[in-house]
PDB file of the backbone (N, CA, C, O) and the ligand in Angstrom, with CONECT records:
HET     ZN  A 101       1
ATOM      1  N   MET A   1      88.207 157.641  -1.771  1.00  0.00           N
ATOM      2  CA  MET A   1      87.927 156.570  -0.825  1.00  0.00           C
ATOM      3  C   MET A   1      86.459 156.167  -0.928  1.00  0.00           C
ATOM      4  O   MET A   1      85.565 157.011  -0.996  1.00  0.00           O
ATOM      5  N   ILE A   2      86.242 154.886  -0.936  1.00  0.00           N
ATOM      6  CA  ILE A   2      84.888 154.364  -0.994  1.00  0.00           C
ATOM      7  C   ILE A   2      84.372 154.179   0.434  1.00  0.00           C
ATOM      8  O   ILE A   2      85.023 153.532   1.255  1.00  0.00           O
ATOM      9  N   VAL A   3      83.225 154.736   0.719  1.00  0.00           N
ATOM     10  CA  VAL A   3      82.584 154.587   2.022  1.00  0.00           C
ATOM     11  C   VAL A   3      81.171 154.038   1.779  1.00  0.00           C
ATOM     12  O   VAL A   3      80.391 154.604   1.013  1.00  0.00           O
ATOM     13  N   ILE A   4      80.867 152.932   2.446  1.00  0.00           N
ATOM     14  CA  ILE A   4      79.582 152.270   2.241  1.00  0.00           C
ATOM     15  C   ILE A   4      78.937 151.994   3.600  1.00  0.00           C
ATOM     16  O   ILE A   4      79.598 151.549   4.538  1.00  0.00           O
ATOM     17  N   ARG A   5      77.629 152.268   3.686  1.00  0.00           N
ATOM     18  CA  ARG A   5      76.876 151.917   4.898  1.00  0.00           C
ATOM     19  C   ARG A   5      76.352 150.496   4.737  1.00  0.00           C
ATOM     20  O   ARG A   5      75.574 150.215   3.825  1.00  0.00           O
ATOM     21  N   CYS A   6      76.779 149.606   5.621  1.00  0.00           N
ATOM     22  CA  CYS A   6      76.359 148.206   5.559  1.00  0.00           C
ATOM     23  C   CYS A   6      74.849 148.115   5.813  1.00  0.00           C
ATOM     24  O   CYS A   6      74.353 148.674   6.791  1.00  0.00           O
ATOM     25  N   PRO A   7      74.120 147.415   4.938  1.00  0.00           N
ATOM     26  CA  PRO A   7      72.674 147.317   5.128  1.00  0.00           C
ATOM     27  C   PRO A   7      72.265 146.369   6.252  1.00  0.00           C
ATOM     28  O   PRO A   7      71.082 146.285   6.583  1.00  0.00           O
ATOM     29  N   TYR A   8      73.221 145.656   6.844  1.00  0.00           N
ATOM     30  CA  TYR A   8      72.895 144.733   7.934  1.00  0.00           C
ATOM     31  C   TYR A   8      73.136 145.390   9.301  1.00  0.00           C
ATOM     32  O   TYR A   8      72.227 145.464  10.128  1.00  0.00           O
ATOM     33  N   CYS A   9      74.374 145.867   9.531  1.00  0.00           N
ATOM     34  CA  CYS A   9      74.676 146.449  10.852  1.00  0.00           C
ATOM     35  C   CYS A   9      74.467 147.964  10.866  1.00  0.00           C
ATOM     36  O   CYS A   9      74.530 148.595  11.922  1.00  0.00           O
ATOM     37  N   ASN A  10      74.217 148.545   9.682  1.00  0.00           N
ATOM     38  CA  ASN A  10      73.935 149.969   9.518  1.00  0.00           C
ATOM     39  C   ASN A  10      75.109 150.858   9.934  1.00  0.00           C
ATOM     40  O   ASN A  10      74.921 152.035  10.244  1.00  0.00           O
ATOM     41  N   GLU A  11      76.329 150.290   9.941  1.00  0.00           N
ATOM     42  CA  GLU A  11      77.527 151.074  10.233  1.00  0.00           C
ATOM     43  C   GLU A  11      78.154 151.534   8.923  1.00  0.00           C
ATOM     44  O   GLU A  11      78.150 150.802   7.933  1.00  0.00           O
ATOM     45  N   GLN A  12      78.689 152.747   8.924  1.00  0.00           N
ATOM     46  CA  GLN A  12      79.380 153.272   7.759  1.00  0.00           C
ATOM     47  C   GLN A  12      80.821 152.771   7.788  1.00  0.00           C
ATOM     48  O   GLN A  12      81.522 152.972   8.779  1.00  0.00           O
ATOM     49  N   ARG A  13      81.271 152.120   6.712  1.00  0.00           N
ATOM     50  CA  ARG A  13      82.606 151.504   6.667  1.00  0.00           C
ATOM     51  C   ARG A  13      83.389 152.057   5.483  1.00  0.00           C
ATOM     52  O   ARG A  13      82.821 152.338   4.428  1.00  0.00           O
ATOM     53  N   THR A  14      84.700 152.210   5.668  1.00  0.00           N
ATOM     54  CA  THR A  14      85.574 152.590   4.564  1.00  0.00           C
ATOM     55  C   THR A  14      85.995 151.326   3.820  1.00  0.00           C
ATOM     56  O   THR A  14      85.804 150.213   4.309  1.00  0.00           O
ATOM     57  N   GLU A  15      86.564 151.511   2.643  1.00  0.00           N
ATOM     58  CA  GLU A  15      86.929 150.347   1.838  1.00  0.00           C
ATOM     59  C   GLU A  15      87.973 149.474   2.535  1.00  0.00           C
ATOM     60  O   GLU A  15      88.057 148.282   2.239  1.00  0.00           O
ATOM     61  N   GLU A  16      88.773 150.029   3.451  1.00  0.00           N
ATOM     62  CA  GLU A  16      89.738 149.226   4.197  1.00  0.00           C
ATOM     63  C   GLU A  16      89.045 148.274   5.177  1.00  0.00           C
ATOM     64  O   GLU A  16      89.620 147.262   5.579  1.00  0.00           O
ATOM     65  N   GLU A  17      87.824 148.600   5.554  1.00  0.00           N
ATOM     66  CA  GLU A  17      87.073 147.761   6.493  1.00  0.00           C
ATOM     67  C   GLU A  17      86.170 146.758   5.779  1.00  0.00           C
ATOM     68  O   GLU A  17      85.481 145.958   6.412  1.00  0.00           O
ATOM     69  N   LEU A  18      86.189 146.819   4.458  1.00  0.00           N
ATOM     70  CA  LEU A  18      85.320 145.964   3.657  1.00  0.00           C
ATOM     71  C   LEU A  18      86.172 145.058   2.780  1.00  0.00           C
ATOM     72  O   LEU A  18      87.353 145.331   2.561  1.00  0.00           O
ATOM     73  N   SER A  19      85.584 143.991   2.281  1.00  0.00           N
ATOM     74  CA  SER A  19      86.240 143.134   1.296  1.00  0.00           C
ATOM     75  C   SER A  19      85.447 143.190   0.006  1.00  0.00           C
ATOM     76  O   SER A  19      84.224 143.048   0.003  1.00  0.00           O
ATOM     77  N   TYR A  20      86.160 143.400  -1.089  1.00  0.00           N
ATOM     78  CA  TYR A  20      85.524 143.472  -2.399  1.00  0.00           C
ATOM     79  C   TYR A  20      85.332 142.063  -2.942  1.00  0.00           C
ATOM     80  O   TYR A  20      86.264 141.260  -2.931  1.00  0.00           O
ATOM     81  N   GLY A  21      84.149 141.764  -3.409  1.00  0.00           N
ATOM     82  CA  GLY A  21      83.855 140.426  -3.914  1.00  0.00           C
ATOM     83  C   GLY A  21      83.602 140.362  -5.400  1.00  0.00           C
ATOM     84  O   GLY A  21      83.142 139.338  -5.906  1.00  0.00           O
ATOM     85  N   GLY A  22      83.893 141.436  -6.111  1.00  0.00           N
ATOM     86  CA  GLY A  22      83.722 141.412  -7.550  1.00  0.00           C
ATOM     87  C   GLY A  22      82.299 141.715  -7.984  1.00  0.00           C
ATOM     88  O   GLY A  22      81.465 142.176  -7.205  1.00  0.00           O
ATOM     89  N   GLU A  23      82.058 141.441  -9.247  1.00  0.00           N
ATOM     90  CA  GLU A  23      80.757 141.724  -9.845  1.00  0.00           C
ATOM     91  C   GLU A  23      79.667 140.887  -9.177  1.00  0.00           C
ATOM     92  O   GLU A  23      79.865 139.709  -8.877  1.00  0.00           O
ATOM     93  N   ALA A  24      78.525 141.512  -8.953  1.00  0.00           N
ATOM     94  CA  ALA A  24      77.389 140.813  -8.331  1.00  0.00           C
ATOM     95  C   ALA A  24      76.598 140.038  -9.369  1.00  0.00           C
ATOM     96  O   ALA A  24      76.692 140.292 -10.570  1.00  0.00           O
ATOM     97  N   ASN A  25      75.830 139.104  -8.885  1.00  0.00           N
ATOM     98  CA  ASN A  25      74.847 138.371  -9.686  1.00  0.00           C
ATOM     99  C   ASN A  25      75.468 137.462 -10.739  1.00  0.00           C
ATOM    100  O   ASN A  25      74.866 137.242 -11.790  1.00  0.00           O
ATOM    101  N   ILE A  26      76.656 136.933 -10.480  1.00  0.00           N
ATOM    102  CA  ILE A  26      77.219 135.922 -11.364  1.00  0.00           C
ATOM    103  C   ILE A  26      76.536 134.597 -10.999  1.00  0.00           C
ATOM    104  O   ILE A  26      76.658 134.111  -9.874  1.00  0.00           O
ATOM    105  N   VAL A  27      75.832 134.037 -11.950  1.00  0.00           N
ATOM    106  CA  VAL A  27      75.037 132.846 -11.680  1.00  0.00           C
ATOM    107  C   VAL A  27      75.872 131.596 -11.900  1.00  0.00           C
ATOM    108  O   VAL A  27      76.443 131.401 -12.974  1.00  0.00           O
ATOM    109  N   ARG A  28      75.942 130.746 -10.874  1.00  0.00           N
ATOM    110  CA  ARG A  28      76.667 129.479 -10.968  1.00  0.00           C
ATOM    111  C   ARG A  28      75.856 128.491 -11.808  1.00  0.00           C
ATOM    112  O   ARG A  28      74.633 128.419 -11.688  1.00  0.00           O
ATOM    113  N   ALA A  29      76.539 127.747 -12.643  1.00  0.00           N
ATOM    114  CA  ALA A  29      75.858 126.758 -13.484  1.00  0.00           C
ATOM    115  C   ALA A  29      75.261 125.660 -12.613  1.00  0.00           C
ATOM    116  O   ALA A  29      75.892 125.206 -11.658  1.00  0.00           O
ATOM    117  N   ILE A  30      74.058 125.240 -12.940  1.00  0.00           N
ATOM    118  CA  ILE A  30      73.400 124.175 -12.186  1.00  0.00           C
ATOM    119  C   ILE A  30      74.102 122.847 -12.425  1.00  0.00           C
ATOM    120  O   ILE A  30      74.275 122.053 -11.500  1.00  0.00           O
ATOM    121  N   GLU A  31      74.506 122.606 -13.675  1.00  0.00           N
ATOM    122  CA  GLU A  31      75.227 121.386 -14.013  1.00  0.00           C
ATOM    123  C   GLU A  31      76.545 121.758 -14.702  1.00  0.00           C
ATOM    124  O   GLU A  31      76.614 121.756 -15.931  1.00  0.00           O
ATOM    125  N   PRO A  32      77.578 122.073 -13.937  1.00  0.00           N
ATOM    126  CA  PRO A  32      78.831 122.553 -14.544  1.00  0.00           C
ATOM    127  C   PRO A  32      79.489 121.536 -15.472  1.00  0.00           C
ATOM    128  O   PRO A  32      80.236 121.918 -16.372  1.00  0.00           O
ATOM    129  N   ASP A  33      79.224 120.253 -15.266  1.00  0.00           N
ATOM    130  CA  ASP A  33      79.834 119.228 -16.126  1.00  0.00           C
ATOM    131  C   ASP A  33      79.329 119.310 -17.560  1.00  0.00           C
ATOM    132  O   ASP A  33      79.965 118.784 -18.473  1.00  0.00           O
ATOM    133  N   THR A  34      78.197 119.964 -17.761  1.00  0.00           N
ATOM    134  CA  THR A  34      77.636 120.046 -19.107  1.00  0.00           C
ATOM    135  C   THR A  34      78.155 121.247 -19.885  1.00  0.00           C
ATOM    136  O   THR A  34      77.864 121.380 -21.074  1.00  0.00           O
ATOM    137  N   LEU A  35      78.921 122.128 -19.235  1.00  0.00           N
ATOM    138  CA  LEU A  35      79.407 123.334 -19.908  1.00  0.00           C
ATOM    139  C   LEU A  35      80.591 123.014 -20.811  1.00  0.00           C
ATOM    140  O   LEU A  35      81.402 122.137 -20.512  1.00  0.00           O
ATOM    141  N   SER A  36      80.673 123.733 -21.907  1.00  0.00           N
ATOM    142  CA  SER A  36      81.852 123.633 -22.766  1.00  0.00           C
ATOM    143  C   SER A  36      83.004 124.358 -22.070  1.00  0.00           C
ATOM    144  O   SER A  36      82.792 125.097 -21.108  1.00  0.00           O
ATOM    145  N   ASP A  37      84.215 124.141 -22.562  1.00  0.00           N
ATOM    146  CA  ASP A  37      85.370 124.836 -21.996  1.00  0.00           C
ATOM    147  C   ASP A  37      85.210 126.350 -22.101  1.00  0.00           C
ATOM    148  O   ASP A  37      85.592 127.090 -21.194  1.00  0.00           O
ATOM    149  N   THR A  38      84.647 126.797 -23.206  1.00  0.00           N
ATOM    150  CA  THR A  38      84.440 128.239 -23.397  1.00  0.00           C
ATOM    151  C   THR A  38      83.421 128.779 -22.393  1.00  0.00           C
ATOM    152  O   THR A  38      83.627 129.840 -21.804  1.00  0.00           O
ATOM    153  N   GLU A  39      82.327 128.048 -22.201  1.00  0.00           N
ATOM    154  CA  GLU A  39      81.308 128.499 -21.238  1.00  0.00           C
ATOM    155  C   GLU A  39      81.867 128.501 -19.815  1.00  0.00           C
ATOM    156  O   GLU A  39      81.577 129.409 -19.037  1.00  0.00           O
ATOM    157  N   TRP A  40      82.662 127.494 -19.475  1.00  0.00           N
ATOM    158  CA  TRP A  40      83.256 127.422 -18.139  1.00  0.00           C
ATOM    159  C   TRP A  40      84.250 128.561 -17.928  1.00  0.00           C
ATOM    160  O   TRP A  40      84.288 129.178 -16.863  1.00  0.00           O
ATOM    161  N   THR A  41      85.052 128.831 -18.957  1.00  0.00           N
ATOM    162  CA  THR A  41      86.012 129.938 -18.889  1.00  0.00           C
ATOM    163  C   THR A  41      85.289 131.263 -18.724  1.00  0.00           C
ATOM    164  O   THR A  41      85.701 132.110 -17.931  1.00  0.00           O
ATOM    165  N   ASP A  42      84.202 131.442 -19.479  1.00  0.00           N
ATOM    166  CA  ASP A  42      83.412 132.675 -19.350  1.00  0.00           C
ATOM    167  C   ASP A  42      82.870 132.822 -17.932  1.00  0.00           C
ATOM    168  O   ASP A  42      82.914 133.912 -17.362  1.00  0.00           O
ATOM    169  N   TYR A  43      82.358 131.730 -17.360  1.00  0.00           N
ATOM    170  CA  TYR A  43      81.815 131.777 -16.003  1.00  0.00           C
ATOM    171  C   TYR A  43      82.894 132.152 -14.987  1.00  0.00           C
ATOM    172  O   TYR A  43      82.662 132.961 -14.089  1.00  0.00           O
ATOM    173  N   LEU A  44      84.076 131.554 -15.142  1.00  0.00           N
ATOM    174  CA  LEU A  44      85.136 131.784 -14.161  1.00  0.00           C
ATOM    175  C   LEU A  44      85.793 133.160 -14.283  1.00  0.00           C
ATOM    176  O   LEU A  44      86.096 133.796 -13.274  1.00  0.00           O
ATOM    177  N   PHE A  45      86.012 133.615 -15.510  1.00  0.00           N
ATOM    178  CA  PHE A  45      86.896 134.767 -15.689  1.00  0.00           C
ATOM    179  C   PHE A  45      86.282 135.998 -16.328  1.00  0.00           C
ATOM    180  O   PHE A  45      86.760 137.106 -16.087  1.00  0.00           O
ATOM    181  N   MET A  46      85.246 135.847 -17.130  1.00  0.00           N
ATOM    182  CA  MET A  46      84.759 136.994 -17.893  1.00  0.00           C
ATOM    183  C   MET A  46      83.803 137.826 -17.045  1.00  0.00           C
ATOM    184  O   MET A  46      82.772 137.338 -16.583  1.00  0.00           O
ATOM    185  N   ARG A  47      84.161 139.076 -16.851  1.00  0.00           N
ATOM    186  CA  ARG A  47      83.347 139.991 -16.059  1.00  0.00           C
ATOM    187  C   ARG A  47      83.188 141.300 -16.813  1.00  0.00           C
ATOM    188  O   ARG A  47      84.017 141.662 -17.648  1.00  0.00           O
ATOM    189  N   ASN A  48      82.108 142.000 -16.501  1.00  0.00           N
ATOM    190  CA  ASN A  48      81.915 143.332 -17.063  1.00  0.00           C
ATOM    191  C   ASN A  48      82.946 144.275 -16.468  1.00  0.00           C
ATOM    192  O   ASN A  48      83.312 144.152 -15.299  1.00  0.00           O
ATOM    193  N   ASN A  49      83.405 145.200 -17.262  1.00  0.00           N
ATOM    194  CA  ASN A  49      84.361 146.202 -16.792  1.00  0.00           C
ATOM    195  C   ASN A  49      83.975 147.557 -17.369  1.00  0.00           C
ATOM    196  O   ASN A  49      84.724 148.159 -18.138  1.00  0.00           O
ATOM    197  N   PRO A  50      82.774 148.031 -16.977  1.00  0.00           N
ATOM    198  CA  PRO A  50      82.270 149.250 -17.606  1.00  0.00           C
ATOM    199  C   PRO A  50      82.939 150.513 -17.047  1.00  0.00           C
ATOM    200  O   PRO A  50      83.450 150.540 -15.927  1.00  0.00           O
ATOM    201  N   LYS A  51      82.909 151.526 -17.864  1.00  0.00           N
ATOM    202  CA  LYS A  51      83.250 152.863 -17.394  1.00  0.00           C
ATOM    203  C   LYS A  51      81.901 153.504 -17.084  1.00  0.00           C
ATOM    204  O   LYS A  51      81.366 154.291 -17.865  1.00  0.00           O
ATOM    205  N   GLY A  52      81.371 153.142 -15.921  1.00  0.00           N
ATOM    206  CA  GLY A  52      80.015 153.567 -15.559  1.00  0.00           C
ATOM    207  C   GLY A  52      79.505 152.733 -14.409  1.00  0.00           C
ATOM    208  O   GLY A  52      80.281 152.322 -13.546  1.00  0.00           O
ATOM    209  N   LEU A  53      78.209 152.479 -14.385  1.00  0.00           N
ATOM    210  CA  LEU A  53      77.594 151.760 -13.268  1.00  0.00           C
ATOM    211  C   LEU A  53      77.920 150.275 -13.313  1.00  0.00           C
ATOM    212  O   LEU A  53      77.846 149.635 -14.362  1.00  0.00           O
ATOM    213  N   LEU A  54      78.284 149.739 -12.148  1.00  0.00           N
ATOM    214  CA  LEU A  54      78.580 148.313 -12.014  1.00  0.00           C
ATOM    215  C   LEU A  54      77.948 147.819 -10.713  1.00  0.00           C
ATOM    216  O   LEU A  54      78.033 148.478  -9.677  1.00  0.00           O
ATOM    217  N   GLN A  55      77.321 146.659 -10.785  1.00  0.00           N
ATOM    218  CA  GLN A  55      76.750 146.044  -9.586  1.00  0.00           C
ATOM    219  C   GLN A  55      77.804 145.118  -8.986  1.00  0.00           C
ATOM    220  O   GLN A  55      78.316 144.227  -9.663  1.00  0.00           O
ATOM    221  N   GLU A  56      78.123 145.336  -7.712  1.00  0.00           N
ATOM    222  CA  GLU A  56      79.222 144.636  -7.057  1.00  0.00           C
ATOM    223  C   GLU A  56      78.760 143.995  -5.761  1.00  0.00           C
ATOM    224  O   GLU A  56      77.707 144.341  -5.225  1.00  0.00           O
ATOM    225  N   GLN A  57      79.564 143.046  -5.255  1.00  0.00           N
ATOM    226  CA  GLN A  57      79.297 142.467  -3.940  1.00  0.00           C
ATOM    227  C   GLN A  57      80.468 142.805  -3.018  1.00  0.00           C
ATOM    228  O   GLN A  57      81.634 142.736  -3.407  1.00  0.00           O
ATOM    229  N   TRP A  58      80.125 143.166  -1.805  1.00  0.00           N
ATOM    230  CA  TRP A  58      81.109 143.547  -0.800  1.00  0.00           C
ATOM    231  C   TRP A  58      80.782 142.820   0.505  1.00  0.00           C
ATOM    232  O   TRP A  58      79.634 142.455   0.756  1.00  0.00           O
ATOM    233  N   CYS A  59      81.815 142.616   1.333  1.00  0.00           N
ATOM    234  CA  CYS A  59      81.623 141.999   2.636  1.00  0.00           C
ATOM    235  C   CYS A  59      81.996 143.004   3.730  1.00  0.00           C
ATOM    236  O   CYS A  59      83.012 143.692   3.634  1.00  0.00           O
ATOM    237  N   CYS A  60      81.185 143.074   4.737  1.00  0.00           N
ATOM    238  CA  CYS A  60      81.422 143.943   5.899  1.00  0.00           C
ATOM    239  C   CYS A  60      82.444 143.231   6.800  1.00  0.00           C
ATOM    240  O   CYS A  60      82.113 142.777   7.895  1.00  0.00           O
ATOM    241  N   ALA A  61      83.699 143.143   6.312  1.00  0.00           N
ATOM    242  CA  ALA A  61      84.718 142.284   6.925  1.00  0.00           C
ATOM    243  C   ALA A  61      85.090 142.713   8.344  1.00  0.00           C
ATOM    244  O   ALA A  61      85.299 141.858   9.204  1.00  0.00           O
ATOM    245  N   ALA A  62      85.176 144.008   8.602  1.00  0.00           N
ATOM    246  CA  ALA A  62      85.568 144.482   9.928  1.00  0.00           C
ATOM    247  C   ALA A  62      84.365 144.662  10.843  1.00  0.00           C
ATOM    248  O   ALA A  62      84.508 145.066  11.998  1.00  0.00           O
ATOM    249  N   GLY A  63      83.196 144.365  10.329  1.00  0.00           N
ATOM    250  CA  GLY A  63      81.982 144.542  11.119  1.00  0.00           C
ATOM    251  C   GLY A  63      81.241 143.238  11.305  1.00  0.00           C
ATOM    252  O   GLY A  63      81.724 142.315  11.961  1.00  0.00           O
ATOM    253  N   CYS A  64      80.064 143.177  10.720  1.00  0.00           N
ATOM    254  CA  CYS A  64      79.171 142.040  10.969  1.00  0.00           C
ATOM    255  C   CYS A  64      79.477 140.817  10.109  1.00  0.00           C
ATOM    256  O   CYS A  64      78.939 139.739  10.363  1.00  0.00           O
ATOM    257  N   GLY A  65      80.334 140.966   9.093  1.00  0.00           N
ATOM    258  CA  GLY A  65      80.726 139.827   8.273  1.00  0.00           C
ATOM    259  C   GLY A  65      79.733 139.441   7.188  1.00  0.00           C
ATOM    260  O   GLY A  65      79.926 138.434   6.507  1.00  0.00           O
ATOM    261  N   GLN A  66      78.679 140.219   7.017  1.00  0.00           N
ATOM    262  CA  GLN A  66      77.659 139.905   6.014  1.00  0.00           C
ATOM    263  C   GLN A  66      78.068 140.401   4.633  1.00  0.00           C
ATOM    264  O   GLN A  66      78.722 141.436   4.509  1.00  0.00           O
ATOM    265  N   TRP A  67      77.680 139.661   3.591  1.00  0.00           N
ATOM    266  CA  TRP A  67      77.850 140.085   2.209  1.00  0.00           C
ATOM    267  C   TRP A  67      76.632 140.891   1.792  1.00  0.00           C
ATOM    268  O   TRP A  67      75.501 140.567   2.156  1.00  0.00           O
ATOM    269  N   PHE A  68      76.874 141.932   1.033  1.00  0.00           N
ATOM    270  CA  PHE A  68      75.781 142.747   0.500  1.00  0.00           C
ATOM    271  C   PHE A  68      76.170 143.229  -0.894  1.00  0.00           C
ATOM    272  O   PHE A  68      77.300 143.028  -1.339  1.00  0.00           O
ATOM    273  N   LYS A  69      75.225 143.864  -1.573  1.00  0.00           N
ATOM    274  CA  LYS A  69      75.460 144.298  -2.952  1.00  0.00           C
ATOM    275  C   LYS A  69      75.282 145.813  -3.056  1.00  0.00           C
ATOM    276  O   LYS A  69      74.481 146.424  -2.349  1.00  0.00           O
ATOM    277  N   ILE A  70      76.060 146.386  -3.963  1.00  0.00           N
ATOM    278  CA  ILE A  70      75.928 147.819  -4.231  1.00  0.00           C
ATOM    279  C   ILE A  70      75.950 148.045  -5.733  1.00  0.00           C
ATOM    280  O   ILE A  70      76.393 147.191  -6.501  1.00  0.00           O
ATOM    281  N   GLU A  71      75.468 149.200  -6.132  1.00  0.00           N
ATOM    282  CA  GLU A  71      75.682 149.658  -7.500  1.00  0.00           C
ATOM    283  C   GLU A  71      76.551 150.900  -7.397  1.00  0.00           C
ATOM    284  O   GLU A  71      76.194 151.862  -6.717  1.00  0.00           O
ATOM    285  N   ARG A  72      77.718 150.876  -8.090  1.00  0.00           N
ATOM    286  CA  ARG A  72      78.704 151.951  -7.973  1.00  0.00           C
ATOM    287  C   ARG A  72      79.156 152.381  -9.355  1.00  0.00           C
ATOM    288  O   ARG A  72      79.334 151.561 -10.256  1.00  0.00           O
ATOM    289  N   HIS A  73      79.337 153.681  -9.501  1.00  0.00           N
ATOM    290  CA  HIS A  73      79.904 154.216 -10.743  1.00  0.00           C
ATOM    291  C   HIS A  73      81.416 154.050 -10.663  1.00  0.00           C
ATOM    292  O   HIS A  73      82.043 154.542  -9.724  1.00  0.00           O
ATOM    293  N   THR A  74      82.007 153.366 -11.634  1.00  0.00           N
ATOM    294  CA  THR A  74      83.424 153.008 -11.548  1.00  0.00           C
ATOM    295  C   THR A  74      84.363 154.187 -11.752  1.00  0.00           C
ATOM    296  O   THR A  74      85.552 154.080 -11.453  1.00  0.00           O
ATOM    297  N   VAL A  75      83.863 155.297 -12.250  1.00  0.00           N
ATOM    298  CA  VAL A  75      84.714 156.478 -12.442  1.00  0.00           C
ATOM    299  C   VAL A  75      84.595 157.427 -11.251  1.00  0.00           C
ATOM    300  O   VAL A  75      85.599 157.868 -10.691  1.00  0.00           O
ATOM    301  N   THR A  76      83.359 157.734 -10.875  1.00  0.00           N
ATOM    302  CA  THR A  76      83.140 158.709  -9.806  1.00  0.00           C
ATOM    303  C   THR A  76      83.047 158.064  -8.422  1.00  0.00           C
ATOM    304  O   THR A  76      83.124 158.760  -7.411  1.00  0.00           O
ATOM    305  N   HIS A  77      82.883 156.748  -8.370  1.00  0.00           N
ATOM    306  CA  HIS A  77      82.668 155.969  -7.146  1.00  0.00           C
ATOM    307  C   HIS A  77      81.354 156.325  -6.453  1.00  0.00           C
ATOM    308  O   HIS A  77      81.136 155.946  -5.302  1.00  0.00           O
ATOM    309  N   GLU A  78      80.480 157.049  -7.147  1.00  0.00           N
ATOM    310  CA  GLU A  78      79.156 157.334  -6.571  1.00  0.00           C
ATOM    311  C   GLU A  78      78.404 156.011  -6.401  1.00  0.00           C
ATOM    312  O   GLU A  78      78.340 155.196  -7.322  1.00  0.00           O
ATOM    313  N   ILE A  79      77.849 155.820  -5.234  1.00  0.00           N
ATOM    314  CA  ILE A  79      77.078 154.614  -4.948  1.00  0.00           C
ATOM    315  C   ILE A  79      75.606 154.965  -5.061  1.00  0.00           C
ATOM    316  O   ILE A  79      75.101 155.823  -4.336  1.00  0.00           O
ATOM    317  N   THR A  80      74.923 154.294  -5.978  1.00  0.00           N
ATOM    318  CA  THR A  80      73.534 154.630  -6.246  1.00  0.00           C
ATOM    319  C   THR A  80      72.561 153.713  -5.510  1.00  0.00           C
ATOM    320  O   THR A  80      71.384 154.044  -5.367  1.00  0.00           O
ATOM    321  N   GLU A  81      73.049 152.558  -5.040  1.00  0.00           N
ATOM    322  CA  GLU A  81      72.147 151.641  -4.330  1.00  0.00           C
ATOM    323  C   GLU A  81      72.958 150.682  -3.466  1.00  0.00           C
ATOM    324  O   GLU A  81      74.011 150.205  -3.888  1.00  0.00           O
ATOM    325  N   VAL A  82      72.477 150.402  -2.273  1.00  0.00           N
ATOM    326  CA  VAL A  82      73.071 149.406  -1.373  1.00  0.00           C
ATOM    327  C   VAL A  82      71.934 148.510  -0.908  1.00  0.00           C
ATOM    328  O   VAL A  82      70.940 148.993  -0.364  1.00  0.00           O
ATOM    329  N   ILE A  83      72.078 147.202  -1.122  1.00  0.00           N
ATOM    330  CA  ILE A  83      71.001 146.280  -0.759  1.00  0.00           C
ATOM    331  C   ILE A  83      71.577 145.047  -0.064  1.00  0.00           C
ATOM    332  O   ILE A  83      72.763 144.742  -0.190  1.00  0.00           O
ATOM    333  N   ARG A  84      70.719 144.352   0.664  1.00  0.00           N
ATOM    334  CA  ARG A  84      71.118 143.078   1.263  1.00  0.00           C
ATOM    335  C   ARG A  84      71.348 142.057   0.158  1.00  0.00           C
ATOM    336  O   ARG A  84      70.861 142.214  -0.961  1.00  0.00           O
ATOM    337  N   PHE A  85      72.096 141.007   0.486  1.00  0.00           N
ATOM    338  CA  PHE A  85      72.523 140.058  -0.537  1.00  0.00           C
ATOM    339  C   PHE A  85      71.348 139.331  -1.183  1.00  0.00           C
ATOM    340  O   PHE A  85      71.426 138.958  -2.354  1.00  0.00           O
ATOM    341  N   ASP A  86      70.270 139.126  -0.449  1.00  0.00           N
ATOM    342  CA  ASP A  86      69.146 138.384  -1.011  1.00  0.00           C
ATOM    343  C   ASP A  86      68.128 139.287  -1.710  1.00  0.00           C
ATOM    344  O   ASP A  86      67.072 138.815  -2.130  1.00  0.00           O
ATOM    345  N   GLN A  87      68.433 140.567  -1.836  1.00  0.00           N
ATOM    346  CA  GLN A  87      67.523 141.501  -2.492  1.00  0.00           C
ATOM    347  C   GLN A  87      67.944 141.723  -3.947  1.00  0.00           C
ATOM    348  O   GLN A  87      69.072 141.419  -4.333  1.00  0.00           O
ATOM    349  N   GLN A  88      67.036 142.245  -4.727  1.00  0.00           N
ATOM    350  CA  GLN A  88      67.307 142.557  -6.128  1.00  0.00           C
ATOM    351  C   GLN A  88      67.453 144.070  -6.285  1.00  0.00           C
ATOM    352  O   GLN A  88      66.786 144.843  -5.598  1.00  0.00           O
ATOM    353  N   PHE A  89      68.337 144.482  -7.201  1.00  0.00           N
ATOM    354  CA  PHE A  89      68.493 145.899  -7.490  1.00  0.00           C
ATOM    355  C   PHE A  89      67.197 146.438  -8.093  1.00  0.00           C
ATOM    356  O   PHE A  89      66.483 145.722  -8.795  1.00  0.00           O
ATOM    357  N   SER A  90      66.905 147.690  -7.815  1.00  0.00           N
ATOM    358  CA  SER A  90      65.671 148.282  -8.318  1.00  0.00           C
ATOM    359  C   SER A  90      65.816 148.781  -9.749  1.00  0.00           C
ATOM    360  O   SER A  90      64.813 149.040 -10.415  1.00  0.00           O
ATOM    361  N   CYS A  91      67.051 148.920 -10.235  1.00  0.00           N
ATOM    362  CA  CYS A  91      67.255 149.463 -11.576  1.00  0.00           C
ATOM    363  C   CYS A  91      67.074 148.372 -12.625  1.00  0.00           C
ATOM    364  O   CYS A  91      66.930 147.194 -12.296  1.00  0.00           O
ATOM    365  N   LYS A  92      67.085 148.778 -13.881  1.00  0.00           N
ATOM    366  CA  LYS A  92      66.829 147.880 -14.993  1.00  0.00           C
ATOM    367  C   LYS A  92      68.019 146.977 -15.311  1.00  0.00           C
ATOM    368  O   LYS A  92      67.854 145.958 -15.981  1.00  0.00           O
ATOM    369  N   LYS A  93      69.243 147.343 -14.829  1.00  0.00           N
ATOM    370  CA  LYS A  93      70.431 146.565 -15.178  1.00  0.00           C
ATOM    371  C   LYS A  93      70.422 145.190 -14.532  1.00  0.00           C
ATOM    372  O   LYS A  93      71.084 144.282 -15.034  1.00  0.00           O
ATOM    373  N   ASP A  94      69.700 145.006 -13.443  1.00  0.00           N
ATOM    374  CA  ASP A  94      69.693 143.730 -12.733  1.00  0.00           C
ATOM    375  C   ASP A  94      69.021 142.666 -13.581  1.00  0.00           C
ATOM    376  O   ASP A  94      67.960 142.899 -14.159  1.00  0.00           O
ATOM    377  N   SER A  95      69.631 141.519 -13.652  1.00  0.00           N
ATOM    378  CA  SER A  95      69.017 140.427 -14.414  1.00  0.00           C
ATOM    379  C   SER A  95      69.082 139.140 -13.643  1.00  0.00           C
ATOM    380  O   SER A  95      68.614 138.108 -14.124  1.00  0.00           O
TER     381      SER A  95
HETATM  382 ZN    ZN A 101      77.859 145.129   8.611  1.00  0.00          ZN2+
END
């Protein structure tokens, strides 16, 4: 079971109380009309699926409703960092 402390309301929530928002830091194209079909497809569907650390976005759905970001190991579910949505991860993987 994944348990995360929300960085906004500071309440500890289980994964049933949270909503998973997928990989974090997916950058929306400034001018989507200029993208090729391949670039648009990559933006919409292509995500990292590592067996290791992944930066994700979650919503405190049963609590304050705020979105925040975490870094989680996809095998062990160890959470190495929890930050507010407007913050940057401290590790080198953040881009
Ligand atoms: Zn919260």
